[in-house]
Wavefront OBJ file of the C-alpha trace (Angstrom):
o trace
v -55.525 -4.266 -35.477
v -53.214 -3.267 -37.903
v -50.266 -5.559 -36.624
v -52.726 -8.446 -36.795
v -53.320 -7.369 -40.625
v -49.815 -7.142 -41.194
v -49.342 -10.519 -39.698
v -51.931 -12.180 -41.477
v -50.616 -10.452 -44.637
v -47.747 -12.275 -44.299
v -48.648 -15.874 -43.434
v -51.303 -15.726 -46.502
v -48.275 -14.645 -48.823
v -46.050 -17.492 -47.637
v -49.151 -19.822 -47.951
v -49.947 -18.245 -51.465
v -46.514 -19.166 -52.786
v -46.103 -22.627 -51.557
v -50.079 -23.477 -53.102
v -48.389 -22.102 -56.434
v -45.235 -23.574 -56.293
v -47.024 -27.005 -55.624
v -49.498 -27.089 -59.020
v -48.180 -28.861 -61.830
v -48.185 -26.980 -65.107
v -51.266 -26.643 -66.808
v -49.601 -27.008 -70.701
v -46.897 -25.856 -72.736
v -47.373 -22.200 -72.164
v -46.536 -19.706 -74.683
v -45.043 -22.608 -76.828
v -48.638 -24.225 -77.052
v -49.853 -20.884 -78.447
v -48.034 -21.376 -81.974
v -49.056 -23.510 -84.863
v -49.545 -26.692 -83.138
v -53.247 -27.677 -82.756
v -52.629 -29.171 -78.926
v -52.773 -25.813 -77.189
v -56.161 -24.182 -79.460
v -58.740 -25.698 -76.792
v -57.277 -23.931 -73.667
v -56.804 -20.799 -75.671
v -60.907 -20.599 -76.204
v -61.369 -21.744 -72.735
v -61.142 -25.312 -72.352
v -62.293 -25.520 -68.947
v -60.215 -28.175 -66.734
v -61.832 -29.340 -63.395
v -60.794 -27.281 -60.402
v -58.457 -29.327 -57.824
v -58.176 -28.086 -54.469
v -54.658 -26.257 -55.246
v -56.299 -24.078 -57.604
v -59.370 -23.500 -55.090
v -56.899 -22.411 -52.589
v -55.013 -20.269 -54.931
v -57.764 -18.165 -55.677
v -59.156 -18.108 -52.255
v -55.450 -17.214 -50.548
v -55.611 -14.649 -53.579
v -58.607 -12.899 -53.131
v -57.616 -12.439 -49.143
v -54.270 -11.546 -49.771
v -55.502 -8.462 -51.973
v -58.358 -7.473 -49.602
v -55.909 -7.596 -46.685
v -53.282 -5.560 -48.572
v -55.837 -2.804 -49.472
v -57.350 -2.591 -46.234
v -53.767 -2.138 -44.692
v -53.455 0.759 -47.345
v -56.472 2.242 -46.367
v -55.421 2.236 -42.867
v -51.858 3.341 -43.148
v -52.884 6.633 -44.983
v -55.418 7.660 -42.658
v -52.656 6.679 -39.480
v -51.759 10.261 -37.915
v -47.665 10.222 -38.939
v -46.161 13.055 -40.668
v -46.366 13.643 -44.560
v -42.653 12.941 -45.593
v -39.687 12.045 -43.533
v -37.895 14.606 -46.230
v -40.338 17.532 -45.554
v -37.988 19.829 -43.991
v -35.406 19.403 -46.375
v -36.785 21.368 -49.409
v -37.226 24.660 -47.223
v -35.892 27.787 -49.072
v -32.905 29.338 -47.397
v -32.926 32.831 -47.506
v -28.962 33.979 -47.298
v -28.482 36.673 -45.032
v -25.633 38.578 -47.195
v -24.641 38.135 -50.802
v -22.412 35.952 -51.487
v -19.111 37.669 -52.715
v -17.804 36.771 -56.598
v -14.687 35.040 -56.718
v -11.842 37.057 -57.435
v -13.511 40.747 -56.117
v -12.592 41.459 -52.924
v -15.906 42.897 -50.939
v -15.836 46.462 -50.610
v -15.876 48.094 -46.799
v -19.026 49.341 -46.310
v -19.154 53.149 -45.479
v -21.750 55.243 -43.455
v -23.702 57.858 -46.234
v -23.350 61.203 -45.114
v -26.272 62.966 -44.072
v -27.743 65.100 -46.831
v -26.125 68.668 -47.534
v -28.421 71.790 -46.909
v -30.427 72.478 -49.925
v -29.249 75.363 -52.665
v -31.069 77.636 -52.027
v -29.497 79.581 -49.028
v -32.194 78.432 -46.640
v -31.555 76.704 -43.210
v -33.525 74.385 -41.684
v -35.214 75.461 -38.771
v -33.703 74.533 -35.255
l 1 2 3 4 5 6 7 8 9 10 11 12 13 14 15 16 17 18 19 20 21 22 23 24 25 26 27 28 29 30 31 32 33 34 35 36 37 38 39 40 41 42 43 44 45 46 47 48 49 50 51 52 53 54 55 56 57 58 59 60 61 62 63 64 65 66 67 68 69 70 71 72 73 74 75 76 77 78 79 80 81 82 83 84 85 86 87 88 89 90 91 92 93 94 95 96 97 98 99 100 101 102 103 104 105 106 107 108 109 110 111 112 113 114 115 116 117 118 119 120 121 122 123 124 125
């Protein structure tokens, strides 16, 4: 279903591109909005007759948006990993502290056993 809708979206996108490019310009664009009197009617809403290309543009544009929305909902519900980089940002715990530059690391020495308490008492043996 996902593959079918994706293929349909691509076909509608190509069709929409062709239909928009086939339409003729409606006027001067931004230049007509300046001081000339010819563009004032279209700014407020002078409506022109809808041609076949205009209707095809609206229909294919609406279908394109609806299918794109459906595909985005379907892709968010599919069971897939949340991110490709999910394992990249795991905290790394070093096993030993890194030595500072220019300082020799000290050798580990065993700590001597605790000495006898100073009261002259010997621990029970």
